[in-house]
All heavy atoms as TSV, in Angstrom:
chain	resi	resn	atom	element	x	y	z
A	1	MET	N	N	123.691	120.438	83.225
A	1	MET	CA	C	124.734	119.435	83.135
A	1	MET	C	C	125.375	119.151	84.491
A	1	MET	O	O	126.141	118.236	84.612
A	1	MET	CB	C	125.819	119.877	82.158
A	1	MET	CG	C	125.422	119.662	80.727
A	1	MET	SD	S	125.237	117.922	80.447
A	1	MET	CE	C	125.539	117.821	78.749
A	2	GLY	N	N	125.043	119.911	85.490
A	2	GLY	CA	C	125.639	119.706	86.800
A	2	GLY	C	C	125.254	118.367	87.409
A	2	GLY	O	O	126.083	117.683	88.003
A	3	LEU	N	N	123.989	117.970	87.230
A	3	LEU	CA	C	123.533	116.693	87.777
A	3	LEU	C	C	124.167	115.525	87.040
A	3	LEU	O	O	124.597	114.551	87.661
A	3	LEU	CB	C	122.010	116.608	87.692
A	3	LEU	CG	C	121.390	115.338	88.261
A	3	LEU	CD1	C	121.676	115.237	89.754
A	3	LEU	CD2	C	119.909	115.326	88.000
A	4	ALA	N	N	124.277	115.631	85.719
A	4	ALA	CA	C	124.891	114.560	84.936
A	4	ALA	C	C	126.370	114.410	85.274
A	4	ALA	O	O	126.874	113.285	85.393
A	4	ALA	CB	C	124.716	114.834	83.448
A	5	ASP	N	N	127.066	115.514	85.448
A	5	ASP	CA	C	128.477	115.446	85.816
A	5	ASP	C	C	128.664	114.848	87.205
A	5	ASP	O	O	129.571	114.042	87.426
A	5	ASP	CB	C	129.113	116.841	85.765
A	5	ASP	CG	C	129.241	117.368	84.348
A	5	ASP	OD1	O	129.333	116.528	83.421
A	5	ASP	OD2	O	129.220	118.604	84.175
A	6	ALA	N	N	127.815	115.236	88.135
A	6	ALA	CA	C	127.912	114.692	89.485
A	6	ALA	C	C	127.611	113.193	89.480
A	6	ALA	O	O	128.293	112.414	90.163
A	6	ALA	CB	C	126.947	115.415	90.413
A	7	LEU	N	N	126.604	112.775	88.716
A	7	LEU	CA	C	126.285	111.356	88.618
A	7	LEU	C	C	127.450	110.579	88.009
A	7	LEU	O	O	127.793	109.494	88.479
A	7	LEU	CB	C	125.021	111.160	87.780
A	7	LEU	CG	C	124.500	109.735	87.666
A	7	LEU	CD1	C	124.030	109.238	89.027
A	7	LEU	CD2	C	123.383	109.664	86.661
A	8	TYR	N	N	128.075	111.141	86.998
A	8	TYR	CA	C	129.224	110.480	86.380
A	8	TYR	C	C	130.373	110.351	87.371
A	8	TYR	O	O	130.996	109.298	87.481
A	8	TYR	CB	C	129.687	111.250	85.142
A	8	TYR	CG	C	130.970	110.700	84.570
A	8	TYR	CD1	C	130.939	109.523	83.835
A	8	TYR	CD2	C	132.184	111.332	84.786
A	8	TYR	CE1	C	132.102	108.993	83.319
A	8	TYR	CE2	C	133.352	110.809	84.278
A	8	TYR	CZ	C	133.310	109.640	83.541
A	8	TYR	OH	O	134.465	109.119	83.049
A	9	ARG	N	N	130.653	111.426	88.097
A	9	ARG	CA	C	131.764	111.390	89.049
A	9	ARG	C	C	131.540	110.387	90.176
A	9	ARG	O	O	132.462	109.727	90.624
A	9	ARG	CB	C	132.005	112.782	89.645
A	9	ARG	CG	C	132.919	113.633	88.790
A	9	ARG	CD	C	133.273	114.935	89.458
A	9	ARG	NE	N	132.351	115.952	88.922
A	9	ARG	CZ	C	131.556	116.718	89.646
A	9	ARG	NH1	N	131.580	116.652	90.945
A	9	ARG	NH2	N	130.748	117.576	89.080
A	10	VAL	N	N	130.301	110.266	90.643
A	10	VAL	CA	C	130.017	109.403	91.786
A	10	VAL	C	C	129.841	107.948	91.363
A	10	VAL	O	O	130.371	107.046	92.004
A	10	VAL	CB	C	128.757	109.899	92.529
A	10	VAL	CG1	C	128.321	108.918	93.598
A	10	VAL	CG2	C	129.003	111.265	93.134
A	11	VAL	N	N	129.120	107.693	90.277
A	11	VAL	CA	C	128.710	106.329	89.968
A	11	VAL	C	C	129.491	105.711	88.814
A	11	VAL	O	O	129.945	104.578	88.906
A	11	VAL	CB	C	127.193	106.293	89.652
A	11	VAL	CG1	C	126.752	104.915	89.225
A	11	VAL	CG2	C	126.398	106.749	90.855
A	12	MET	N	N	129.661	106.427	87.743
A	12	MET	CA	C	130.123	105.789	86.515
A	12	MET	C	C	131.610	105.886	86.248
A	12	MET	O	O	132.071	105.403	85.219
A	12	MET	CB	C	129.362	106.387	85.334
A	12	MET	CG	C	127.905	106.131	85.382
A	12	MET	SD	S	127.125	106.770	83.922
A	12	MET	CE	C	125.485	106.984	84.480
A	13	ARG	N	N	132.353	106.471	87.109
A	13	ARG	CA	C	133.779	106.617	86.837
A	13	ARG	C	C	134.512	105.284	86.977
A	13	ARG	O	O	135.383	104.973	86.172
A	13	ARG	CB	C	134.387	107.661	87.760
A	13	ARG	CG	C	135.844	107.922	87.433
A	13	ARG	CD	C	136.365	109.081	88.174
A	13	ARG	NE	N	135.935	110.299	87.473
A	13	ARG	CZ	C	136.302	111.505	87.805
A	13	ARG	NH1	N	137.066	111.689	88.843
A	13	ARG	NH2	N	135.891	112.539	87.133
A	14	ARG	N	N	134.155	104.498	87.980
A	14	ARG	CA	C	134.825	103.200	88.182
A	14	ARG	C	C	133.846	102.081	87.866
A	14	ARG	O	O	132.680	102.130	88.223
A	14	ARG	CB	C	135.301	103.079	89.620
A	14	ARG	CG	C	136.293	104.191	89.962
A	14	ARG	CD	C	137.005	103.924	91.223
A	14	ARG	NE	N	137.789	102.694	91.062
A	14	ARG	CZ	C	138.330	102.052	92.062
A	14	ARG	NH1	N	138.178	102.492	93.283
A	14	ARG	NH2	N	139.025	100.961	91.857
A	15	ASN	N	N	134.330	101.065	87.207
A	15	ASN	CA	C	133.488	99.968	86.753
A	15	ASN	C	C	132.868	99.211	87.925
A	15	ASN	O	O	131.693	98.843	87.869
A	15	ASN	CB	C	134.304	99.017	85.881
A	15	ASN	CG	C	133.424	98.018	85.158
A	15	ASN	OD1	O	132.320	98.346	84.797
A	15	ASN	ND2	N	133.931	96.814	84.976
A	16	ALA	N	N	133.606	98.956	88.978
A	16	ALA	CA	C	133.075	98.199	90.107
A	16	ALA	C	C	131.931	98.945	90.785
A	16	ALA	O	O	130.928	98.348	91.179
A	16	ALA	CB	C	134.186	97.908	91.110
A	17	VAL	N	N	132.056	100.254	90.906
A	17	VAL	CA	C	130.995	101.053	91.520
A	17	VAL	C	C	129.764	101.062	90.609
A	17	VAL	O	O	128.624	100.941	91.091
A	17	VAL	CB	C	131.489	102.485	91.805
A	17	VAL	CG1	C	130.369	103.347	92.343
A	17	VAL	CG2	C	132.655	102.458	92.770
A	18	TYR	N	N	129.971	101.166	89.315
A	18	TYR	CA	C	128.861	101.181	88.366
A	18	TYR	C	C	128.106	99.850	88.385
A	18	TYR	O	O	126.882	99.833	88.427
A	18	TYR	CB	C	129.388	101.481	86.956
A	18	TYR	CG	C	128.323	101.527	85.904
A	18	TYR	CD1	C	127.379	102.548	85.896
A	18	TYR	CD2	C	128.240	100.560	84.918
A	18	TYR	CE1	C	126.388	102.607	84.934
A	18	TYR	CE2	C	127.256	100.597	83.950
A	18	TYR	CZ	C	126.329	101.627	83.966
A	18	TYR	OH	O	125.352	101.668	83.020
A	19	VAL	N	N	128.835	98.739	88.377
A	19	VAL	CA	C	128.196	97.423	88.404
A	19	VAL	C	C	127.427	97.239	89.710
A	19	VAL	O	O	126.300	96.733	89.719
A	19	VAL	CB	C	129.236	96.308	88.193
A	19	VAL	CG1	C	128.652	94.945	88.473
A	19	VAL	CG2	C	129.787	96.368	86.780
A	20	THR	N	N	128.002	97.654	90.824
A	20	THR	CA	C	127.322	97.559	92.108
A	20	THR	C	C	126.051	98.401	92.107
A	20	THR	O	O	125.006	97.972	92.614
A	20	THR	CB	C	128.257	98.007	93.241
A	20	THR	OG1	O	129.431	97.203	93.204
A	20	THR	CG2	C	127.592	97.881	94.582
A	21	PHE	N	N	126.127	99.588	91.542
A	21	PHE	CA	C	124.971	100.472	91.454
A	21	PHE	C	C	123.863	99.841	90.610
A	21	PHE	O	O	122.687	99.878	90.980
A	21	PHE	CB	C	125.405	101.817	90.857
A	21	PHE	CG	C	124.301	102.824	90.748
A	21	PHE	CD1	C	123.856	103.505	91.863
A	21	PHE	CD2	C	123.720	103.095	89.524
A	21	PHE	CE1	C	122.839	104.442	91.770
A	21	PHE	CE2	C	122.705	104.024	89.412
A	21	PHE	CZ	C	122.266	104.699	90.543
A	22	VAL	N	N	124.210	99.222	89.498
A	22	VAL	CA	C	123.225	98.588	88.627
A	22	VAL	C	C	122.579	97.391	89.311
A	22	VAL	O	O	121.358	97.221	89.282
A	22	VAL	CB	C	123.870	98.186	87.282
A	22	VAL	CG1	C	122.951	97.286	86.478
A	22	VAL	CG2	C	124.238	99.415	86.482
A	23	VAL	N	N	123.385	96.552	89.967
A	23	VAL	CA	C	122.848	95.364	90.635
A	23	VAL	C	C	121.950	95.770	91.803
A	23	VAL	O	O	120.856	95.222	91.989
A	23	VAL	CB	C	123.991	94.438	91.091
A	23	VAL	CG1	C	123.484	93.335	92.002
A	23	VAL	CG2	C	124.697	93.846	89.883
A	24	ALA	N	N	122.400	96.734	92.602
A	24	ALA	CA	C	121.585	97.193	93.729
A	24	ALA	C	C	120.298	97.851	93.232
A	24	ALA	O	O	119.229	97.663	93.832
A	24	ALA	CB	C	122.381	98.165	94.592
A	25	GLY	N	N	120.374	98.598	92.151
A	25	GLY	CA	C	119.182	99.221	91.583
A	25	GLY	C	C	118.203	98.195	91.046
A	25	GLY	O	O	116.985	98.342	91.203
A	26	ALA	N	N	118.713	97.138	90.414
A	26	ALA	CA	C	117.836	96.075	89.911
A	26	ALA	C	C	117.160	95.355	91.068
A	26	ALA	O	O	115.963	95.046	91.007
A	26	ALA	CB	C	118.636	95.097	89.064
A	27	PHE	N	N	117.898	95.087	92.131
A	27	PHE	CA	C	117.324	94.422	93.292
A	27	PHE	C	C	116.253	95.289	93.944
A	27	PHE	O	O	115.155	94.815	94.249
A	27	PHE	CB	C	118.420	94.086	94.302
A	27	PHE	CG	C	117.916	93.382	95.522
A	27	PHE	CD1	C	117.550	92.048	95.472
A	27	PHE	CD2	C	117.808	94.055	96.727
A	27	PHE	CE1	C	117.076	91.392	96.592
A	27	PHE	CE2	C	117.331	93.417	97.856
A	27	PHE	CZ	C	116.965	92.084	97.786
A	28	ALA	N	N	116.554	96.570	94.142
A	28	ALA	CA	C	115.582	97.478	94.759
A	28	ALA	C	C	114.353	97.654	93.864
A	28	ALA	O	O	113.217	97.688	94.357
A	28	ALA	CB	C	116.233	98.827	95.040
A	29	GLY	N	N	114.548	97.739	92.558
A	29	GLY	CA	C	113.425	97.870	91.639
A	29	GLY	C	C	112.554	96.633	91.633
A	29	GLY	O	O	111.322	96.732	91.589
A	30	GLU	N	N	113.178	95.465	91.695
A	30	GLU	CA	C	112.406	94.219	91.728
A	30	GLU	C	C	111.575	94.136	92.992
A	30	GLU	O	O	110.416	93.740	92.961
A	30	GLU	CB	C	113.363	93.030	91.643
A	30	GLU	CG	C	112.685	91.682	91.562
A	30	GLU	CD	C	112.467	91.037	92.916
A	30	GLU	OE1	O	113.196	91.374	93.855
A	30	GLU	OE2	O	111.559	90.207	93.022
A	31	ARG	N	N	112.148	94.514	94.121
A	31	ARG	CA	C	111.415	94.493	95.391
A	31	ARG	C	C	110.258	95.497	95.364
A	31	ARG	O	O	109.172	95.198	95.864
A	31	ARG	CB	C	112.356	94.804	96.557
A	31	ARG	CG	C	113.466	93.791	96.771
A	31	ARG	CD	C	112.958	92.444	97.156
A	31	ARG	NE	N	112.296	92.544	98.436
A	31	ARG	CZ	C	111.556	91.585	98.969
A	31	ARG	NH1	N	111.396	90.460	98.334
A	31	ARG	NH2	N	110.985	91.749	100.121
A	32	ALA	N	N	110.482	96.669	94.794
A	32	ALA	CA	C	109.426	97.684	94.726
A	32	ALA	C	C	108.270	97.223	93.843
A	32	ALA	O	O	107.098	97.390	94.202
A	32	ALA	CB	C	110.002	98.997	94.210
A	33	VAL	N	N	108.572	96.642	92.698
A	33	VAL	CA	C	107.527	96.154	91.805
A	33	VAL	C	C	106.775	94.994	92.455
A	33	VAL	O	O	105.546	94.922	92.394
A	33	VAL	CB	C	108.124	95.734	90.446
A	33	VAL	CG1	C	107.117	94.966	89.603
A	33	VAL	CG2	C	108.615	96.959	89.694
A	34	ASP	N	N	107.497	94.084	93.110
A	34	ASP	CA	C	106.860	92.955	93.782
A	34	ASP	C	C	105.917	93.436	94.880
A	34	ASP	O	O	104.789	92.944	94.998
A	34	ASP	CB	C	107.932	92.036	94.361
A	34	ASP	CG	C	107.339	90.789	94.994
A	34	ASP	OD1	O	106.517	90.133	94.337
A	34	ASP	OD2	O	107.705	90.478	96.146
A	35	TYR	N	N	106.341	94.407	95.656
A	35	TYR	CA	C	105.502	94.956	96.725
A	35	TYR	C	C	104.261	95.636	96.149
A	35	TYR	O	O	103.148	95.431	96.622
A	35	TYR	CB	C	106.316	95.952	97.557
A	35	TYR	CG	C	105.530	96.605	98.660
A	35	TYR	CD1	C	105.263	95.934	99.842
A	35	TYR	CD2	C	105.053	97.907	98.516
A	35	TYR	CE1	C	104.535	96.534	100.854
A	35	TYR	CE2	C	104.326	98.513	99.516
A	35	TYR	CZ	C	104.074	97.822	100.683
A	35	TYR	OH	O	103.342	98.414	101.693
A	36	GLY	N	N	104.443	96.419	95.100
A	36	GLY	CA	C	103.320	97.124	94.485
A	36	GLY	C	C	102.302	96.179	93.880
A	36	GLY	O	O	101.091	96.364	94.050
A	37	VAL	N	N	102.759	95.151	93.176
A	37	VAL	CA	C	101.847	94.193	92.563
A	37	VAL	C	C	101.125	93.397	93.642
A	37	VAL	O	O	99.928	93.123	93.525
A	37	VAL	CB	C	102.605	93.268	91.592
A	37	VAL	CG1	C	101.748	92.095	91.154
A	37	VAL	CG2	C	103.079	94.056	90.390
A	38	HIS	N	N	101.828	93.044	94.712
A	38	HIS	CA	C	101.205	92.304	95.811
A	38	HIS	C	C	100.096	93.136	96.464
A	38	HIS	O	O	99.005	92.628	96.719
A	38	HIS	CB	C	102.260	91.919	96.844
A	38	HIS	CG	C	101.724	91.128	97.991
A	38	HIS	ND1	N	101.348	89.818	97.867
A	38	HIS	CD2	C	101.487	91.473	99.279
A	38	HIS	CE1	C	100.897	89.379	99.031
A	38	HIS	NE2	N	100.975	90.373	99.900
A	39	LYS	N	N	100.360	94.409	96.721
A	39	LYS	CA	C	99.344	95.273	97.322
A	39	LYS	C	C	98.168	95.484	96.373
A	39	LYS	O	O	97.014	95.508	96.800
A	39	LYS	CB	C	99.946	96.625	97.717
A	39	LYS	CG	C	100.843	96.542	98.917
A	39	LYS	CD	C	100.051	96.089	100.116
A	39	LYS	CE	C	100.911	95.957	101.330
A	39	LYS	NZ	N	100.191	95.403	102.477
A	40	LEU	N	N	98.434	95.637	95.095
A	40	LEU	CA	C	97.369	95.794	94.112
A	40	LEU	C	C	96.509	94.533	94.042
A	40	LEU	O	O	95.281	94.605	93.986
A	40	LEU	CB	C	97.966	96.103	92.739
A	40	LEU	CG	C	97.004	96.390	91.609
A	40	LEU	CD1	C	96.235	97.675	91.888
A	40	LEU	CD2	C	97.745	96.492	90.304
A	41	TRP	N	N	97.146	93.367	94.082
A	41	TRP	CA	C	96.423	92.096	94.066
A	41	TRP	C	C	95.523	91.971	95.295
A	41	TRP	O	O	94.369	91.572	95.189
A	41	TRP	CB	C	97.426	90.949	94.009
A	41	TRP	CG	C	96.793	89.597	93.921
A	41	TRP	CD1	C	96.434	88.795	94.958
A	41	TRP	CD2	C	96.430	88.902	92.732
A	41	TRP	NE1	N	95.886	87.635	94.489
A	41	TRP	CE2	C	95.866	87.665	93.125
A	41	TRP	CE3	C	96.543	89.194	91.381
A	41	TRP	CZ2	C	95.418	86.742	92.211
A	41	TRP	CZ3	C	96.099	88.253	90.475
A	41	TRP	CH2	C	95.542	87.055	90.891
A	42	GLU	N	N	96.064	92.303	96.473
A	42	GLU	CA	C	95.272	92.222	97.691
A	42	GLU	C	C	94.111	93.216	97.674
A	42	GLU	O	O	93.021	92.905	98.147
A	42	GLU	CB	C	96.149	92.475	98.912
A	42	GLU	CG	C	97.029	91.310	99.273
A	42	GLU	CD	C	97.815	91.567	100.535
A	42	GLU	OE1	O	97.864	92.735	100.999
A	42	GLU	OE2	O	98.390	90.606	101.057
A	43	MET	N	N	94.343	94.407	97.151
A	43	MET	CA	C	93.305	95.427	97.109
A	43	MET	C	C	92.160	95.009	96.174
A	43	MET	O	O	90.996	95.241	96.469
A	43	MET	CB	C	93.911	96.752	96.631
A	43	MET	CG	C	92.981	97.928	96.752
A	43	MET	SD	S	93.781	99.491	96.400
A	43	MET	CE	C	94.504	99.213	94.808
A	44	ASN	N	N	92.478	94.360	95.063
A	44	ASN	CA	C	91.446	93.941	94.122
A	44	ASN	C	C	90.720	92.678	94.568
A	44	ASN	O	O	89.643	92.381	94.041
A	44	ASN	CB	C	92.049	93.707	92.738
A	44	ASN	CG	C	92.372	94.997	92.052
A	44	ASN	OD1	O	91.740	96.008	92.287
A	44	ASN	ND2	N	93.382	94.969	91.195
A	45	ASN	N	N	91.286	91.919	95.482
A	45	ASN	CA	C	90.691	90.651	95.890
A	45	ASN	C	C	90.291	90.652	97.357
A	45	ASN	O	O	90.376	89.618	98.023
A	45	ASN	CB	C	91.671	89.509	95.615
A	45	ASN	CG	C	91.856	89.286	94.140
A	45	ASN	OD1	O	90.895	89.179	93.412
A	45	ASN	ND2	N	93.099	89.234	93.717
A	46	VAL	N	N	89.796	91.750	97.866
A	46	VAL	CA	C	89.357	91.819	99.251
A	46	VAL	C	C	88.093	90.971	99.390
A	46	VAL	O	O	87.139	91.119	98.633
A	46	VAL	CB	C	89.082	93.283	99.668
A	46	VAL	CG1	C	88.422	93.342	101.031
A	46	VAL	CG2	C	90.363	94.077	99.655
A	47	GLY	N	N	88.099	90.071	100.347
A	47	GLY	CA	C	86.949	89.235	100.602
A	47	GLY	C	C	86.829	88.018	99.715
A	47	GLY	O	O	85.877	87.265	99.828
A	48	VAL	N	N	87.772	87.793	98.832
A	48	VAL	CA	C	87.728	86.639	97.942
A	48	VAL	C	C	88.590	85.542	98.543
A	48	VAL	O	O	89.726	85.786	98.933
A	48	VAL	CB	C	88.254	87.012	96.535
A	48	VAL	CG1	C	88.301	85.792	95.639
A	48	VAL	CG2	C	87.409	88.100	95.931
A	49	ARG	N	N	88.038	84.349	98.623
A	49	ARG	CA	C	88.813	83.225	99.129
A	49	ARG	C	C	89.592	82.634	97.969
A	49	ARG	O	O	89.052	82.410	96.892
A	49	ARG	CB	C	87.906	82.180	99.738
A	49	ARG	CG	C	87.157	82.735	100.946
A	49	ARG	CD	C	86.314	81.689	101.554
A	49	ARG	NE	N	87.197	80.860	102.378
A	49	ARG	CZ	C	86.814	79.766	102.992
A	49	ARG	NH1	N	85.586	79.338	102.869
A	49	ARG	NH2	N	87.651	79.075	103.717
A	50	TYR	N	N	90.844	82.397	98.197
A	50	TYR	CA	C	91.711	81.858	97.150
A	50	TYR	C	C	92.086	80.427	97.499
A	50	TYR	O	O	92.637	80.158	98.558
A	50	TYR	CB	C	92.975	82.707	97.005
A	50	TYR	CG	C	93.976	82.118	96.048
A	50	TYR	CD1	C	93.724	82.098	94.690
A	50	TYR	CD2	C	95.172	81.587	96.509
A	50	TYR	CE1	C	94.633	81.558	93.812
A	50	TYR	CE2	C	96.085	81.050	95.632
A	50	TYR	CZ	C	95.814	81.037	94.278
A	50	TYR	OH	O	96.719	80.501	93.406
A	51	PHE	N	N	91.753	79.528	96.616
A	51	PHE	CA	C	92.158	78.137	96.765
A	51	PHE	C	C	93.212	77.857	95.706
A	51	PHE	O	O	92.919	77.917	94.511
A	51	PHE	CB	C	90.966	77.203	96.590
A	51	PHE	CG	C	89.904	77.407	97.631
A	51	PHE	CD1	C	88.749	78.085	97.347
A	51	PHE	CD2	C	90.098	76.924	98.918
A	51	PHE	CE1	C	87.784	78.282	98.300
A	51	PHE	CE2	C	89.139	77.113	99.887
A	51	PHE	CZ	C	87.974	77.791	99.587
A	52	PRO	N	N	94.410	77.552	96.114
A	52	PRO	CA	C	95.450	77.296	95.117
A	52	PRO	C	C	95.129	76.055	94.299
A	52	PRO	O	O	94.482	75.134	94.798
A	52	PRO	CB	C	96.714	77.099	95.951
A	52	PRO	CG	C	96.245	76.794	97.310
A	52	PRO	CD	C	94.894	77.408	97.465
A	53	PRO	N	N	95.527	76.038	93.048
A	53	PRO	CA	C	95.240	74.869	92.218
A	53	PRO	C	C	95.990	73.653	92.746
A	53	PRO	O	O	97.085	73.779	93.278
A	53	PRO	CB	C	95.756	75.275	90.838
A	53	PRO	CG	C	96.749	76.339	91.097
A	53	PRO	CD	C	96.294	77.046	92.332
A	54	PRO	N	N	95.403	72.493	92.593
A	54	PRO	CA	C	96.089	71.301	93.092
A	54	PRO	C	C	97.322	71.011	92.252
A	54	PRO	O	O	97.273	71.062	91.020
A	54	PRO	CB	C	95.045	70.206	92.929
A	54	PRO	CG	C	94.132	70.698	91.878
A	54	PRO	CD	C	94.124	72.185	91.989
A	55	HIS	N	N	98.394	70.720	92.910
A	55	HIS	CA	C	99.635	70.383	92.227
A	55	HIS	C	C	99.780	68.872	92.201
A	55	HIS	O	O	99.530	68.202	93.197
A	55	HIS	CB	C	100.830	71.008	92.937
A	55	HIS	CG	C	100.788	72.496	92.933
A	55	HIS	ND1	N	101.017	73.239	91.808
A	55	HIS	CD2	C	100.514	73.389	93.904
A	55	HIS	CE1	C	100.902	74.519	92.100
A	55	HIS	NE2	N	100.586	74.639	93.360
A	56	ILE	N	N	100.143	68.378	91.079
A	56	ILE	CA	C	100.325	66.935	90.971
A	56	ILE	C	C	101.726	66.614	91.464
A	56	ILE	O	O	102.723	67.070	90.918
A	56	ILE	CB	C	100.118	66.461	89.528
A	56	ILE	CG1	C	98.684	66.709	89.113
A	56	ILE	CG2	C	100.499	65.004	89.383
A	56	ILE	CD1	C	98.323	66.203	87.758
A	57	SER	N	N	101.762	65.879	92.523
A	57	SER	CA	C	103.039	65.429	93.054
A	57	SER	C	C	103.042	63.911	93.030
A	57	SER	O	O	102.048	63.258	92.730
A	57	SER	CB	C	103.231	65.941	94.483
A	57	SER	OG	O	102.269	65.343	95.328
A	58	SER	N	N	104.151	63.348	93.352
A	58	SER	CA	C	104.249	61.893	93.338
A	58	SER	C	C	103.306	61.286	94.374
A	58	SER	O	O	102.742	60.213	94.159
A	58	SER	CB	C	105.684	61.455	93.589
A	58	SER	OG	O	106.109	61.917	94.853
A	59	PHE	N	N	103.082	61.966	95.491
A	59	PHE	CA	C	102.176	61.458	96.518
A	59	PHE	C	C	100.747	61.389	95.997
A	59	PHE	O	O	100.050	60.395	96.170
A	59	PHE	CB	C	102.242	62.325	97.773
A	59	PHE	CG	C	101.269	61.907	98.833
A	59	PHE	CD1	C	101.478	60.757	99.569
A	59	PHE	CD2	C	100.122	62.652	99.076
A	59	PHE	CE1	C	100.580	60.364	100.540
A	59	PHE	CE2	C	99.218	62.266	100.036
A	59	PHE	CZ	C	99.440	61.114	100.776
A	60	VAL	N	N	100.308	62.440	95.320
A	60	VAL	CA	C	98.946	62.478	94.785
A	60	VAL	C	C	98.778	61.390	93.738
A	60	VAL	O	O	97.759	60.697	93.700
A	60	VAL	CB	C	98.620	63.867	94.206
A	60	VAL	CG1	C	97.295	63.866	93.494
A	60	VAL	CG2	C	98.654	64.909	95.302
A	61	VAL	N	N	99.764	61.205	92.891
A	61	VAL	CA	C	99.672	60.177	91.854
A	61	VAL	C	C	99.601	58.798	92.490
A	61	VAL	O	O	98.812	57.951	92.074
A	61	VAL	CB	C	100.870	60.288	90.886
A	61	VAL	CG1	C	100.904	59.101	89.935
A	61	VAL	CG2	C	100.792	61.589	90.110
A	62	ARG	N	N	100.399	58.559	93.526
A	62	ARG	CA	C	100.360	57.264	94.197
A	62	ARG	C	C	98.998	57.013	94.832
A	62	ARG	O	O	98.463	55.910	94.764
A	62	ARG	CB	C	101.463	57.169	95.253
A	62	ARG	CG	C	102.810	56.806	94.644
A	62	ARG	CD	C	103.813	56.608	95.719
A	62	ARG	NE	N	104.319	57.953	96.027
A	62	ARG	CZ	C	104.921	58.297	97.143
A	62	ARG	NH1	N	105.101	57.435	98.088
A	62	ARG	NH2	N	105.348	59.522	97.329
A	63	VAL	N	N	98.411	58.032	95.453
A	63	VAL	CA	C	97.089	57.876	96.074
A	63	VAL	C	C	96.047	57.591	95.017
A	63	VAL	O	O	95.171	56.741	95.204
A	63	VAL	CB	C	96.733	59.125	96.903
A	63	VAL	CG1	C	95.287	59.089	97.339
A	63	VAL	CG2	C	97.656	59.239	98.107
A	64	GLN	N	N	96.115	58.267	93.886
A	64	GLN	CA	C	95.147	58.029	92.821
A	64	GLN	C	C	95.279	56.612	92.274
A	64	GLN	O	O	94.275	55.951	91.994
A	64	GLN	CB	C	95.341	59.046	91.697
A	64	GLN	CG	C	94.898	60.438	92.073
A	64	GLN	CD	C	95.230	61.465	91.015
A	64	GLN	OE1	O	96.021	61.206	90.109
A	64	GLN	NE2	N	94.635	62.636	91.140
A	65	ILE	N	N	96.482	56.115	92.125
A	65	ILE	CA	C	96.692	54.755	91.640
A	65	ILE	C	C	96.177	53.746	92.661
A	65	ILE	O	O	95.536	52.750	92.303
A	65	ILE	CB	C	98.181	54.519	91.310
A	65	ILE	CG1	C	98.553	55.347	90.064
A	65	ILE	CG2	C	98.457	53.043	91.064
A	65	ILE	CD1	C	100.026	55.347	89.765
A	66	MET	N	N	96.427	54.009	93.952
A	66	MET	CA	C	95.935	53.104	94.979
A	66	MET	C	C	94.408	53.055	94.980
A	66	MET	O	O	93.807	52.004	95.198
A	66	MET	CB	C	96.458	53.535	96.354
A	66	MET	CG	C	97.927	53.245	96.556
A	66	MET	SD	S	98.643	53.980	98.030
A	66	MET	CE	C	97.507	53.548	99.302
A	67	CYS	N	N	93.759	54.186	94.727
A	67	CYS	CA	C	92.300	54.222	94.705
A	67	CYS	C	C	91.741	53.439	93.530
A	67	CYS	O	O	90.621	52.909	93.609
A	67	CYS	CB	C	91.799	55.660	94.663
A	67	CYS	SG	S	92.081	56.545	96.198
A	68	LEU	N	N	92.471	53.368	92.448
A	68	LEU	CA	C	92.014	52.607	91.284
A	68	LEU	C	C	91.913	51.111	91.595
A	68	LEU	O	O	91.040	50.424	91.103
A	68	LEU	CB	C	92.950	52.821	90.101
A	68	LEU	CG	C	92.900	54.192	89.432
A	68	LEU	CD1	C	93.993	54.276	88.367
A	68	LEU	CD2	C	91.543	54.443	88.819
A	69	PHE	N	N	92.848	50.629	92.403
A	69	PHE	CA	C	92.903	49.201	92.701
A	69	PHE	C	C	92.256	48.840	94.030
A	69	PHE	O	O	92.280	47.682	94.425
A	69	PHE	CB	C	94.365	48.727	92.682
A	69	PHE	CG	C	94.997	48.880	91.337
A	69	PHE	CD1	C	95.954	49.846	91.118
A	69	PHE	CD2	C	94.605	48.067	90.286
A	69	PHE	CE1	C	96.542	49.990	89.866
A	69	PHE	CE2	C	95.180	48.203	89.039
A	69	PHE	CZ	C	96.148	49.174	88.827
A	70	TYR	N	N	91.628	49.783	94.700
A	70	TYR	CA	C	91.000	49.512	95.985
A	70	TYR	C	C	89.607	48.942	95.752
A	70	TYR	O	O	88.785	49.534	95.064
A	70	TYR	CB	C	90.934	50.792	96.818
A	70	TYR	CG	C	90.265	50.604	98.151
A	70	TYR	CD1	C	90.885	49.871	99.146
A	70	TYR	CD2	C	89.016	51.153	98.395
A	70	TYR	CE1	C	90.283	49.687	100.385
A	70	TYR	CE2	C	88.392	50.981	99.625
A	70	TYR	CZ	C	89.036	50.251	100.607
A	70	TYR	OH	O	88.443	50.068	101.820
A	71	ASP	N	N	89.346	47.796	96.319
A	71	ASP	CA	C	88.049	47.149	96.154
A	71	ASP	C	C	87.455	46.897	97.532
A	71	ASP	O	O	87.865	45.962	98.228
A	71	ASP	CB	C	88.218	45.829	95.396
A	71	ASP	CG	C	86.895	45.236	94.995
A	71	ASP	OD1	O	85.897	45.991	94.959
A	71	ASP	OD2	O	86.866	44.033	94.729
A	72	PRO	N	N	86.495	47.708	97.954
A	72	PRO	CA	C	85.954	47.527	99.320
A	72	PRO	C	C	85.056	46.317	99.442
A	72	PRO	O	O	84.493	45.800	98.583
A	72	PRO	CB	C	85.171	48.798	99.572
A	72	PRO	CG	C	84.906	49.410	98.258
A	72	PRO	CD	C	85.936	48.870	97.305
């Protein structure tokens, strides 16, 4: 019970400290998971070329419409 009591005294006694601890822990956990997944992705895809899928934007739509009406 010594560790639980020490944790309570340091972190959970005041609400502001507890909320700060939770937010900082969530941020650090998110960064750790993001880093781990990124490294795992890179390790599994060594030597693979990645072409991102084309995104439809207003520019692409305008070019496609212009090509429909272009008569050489």
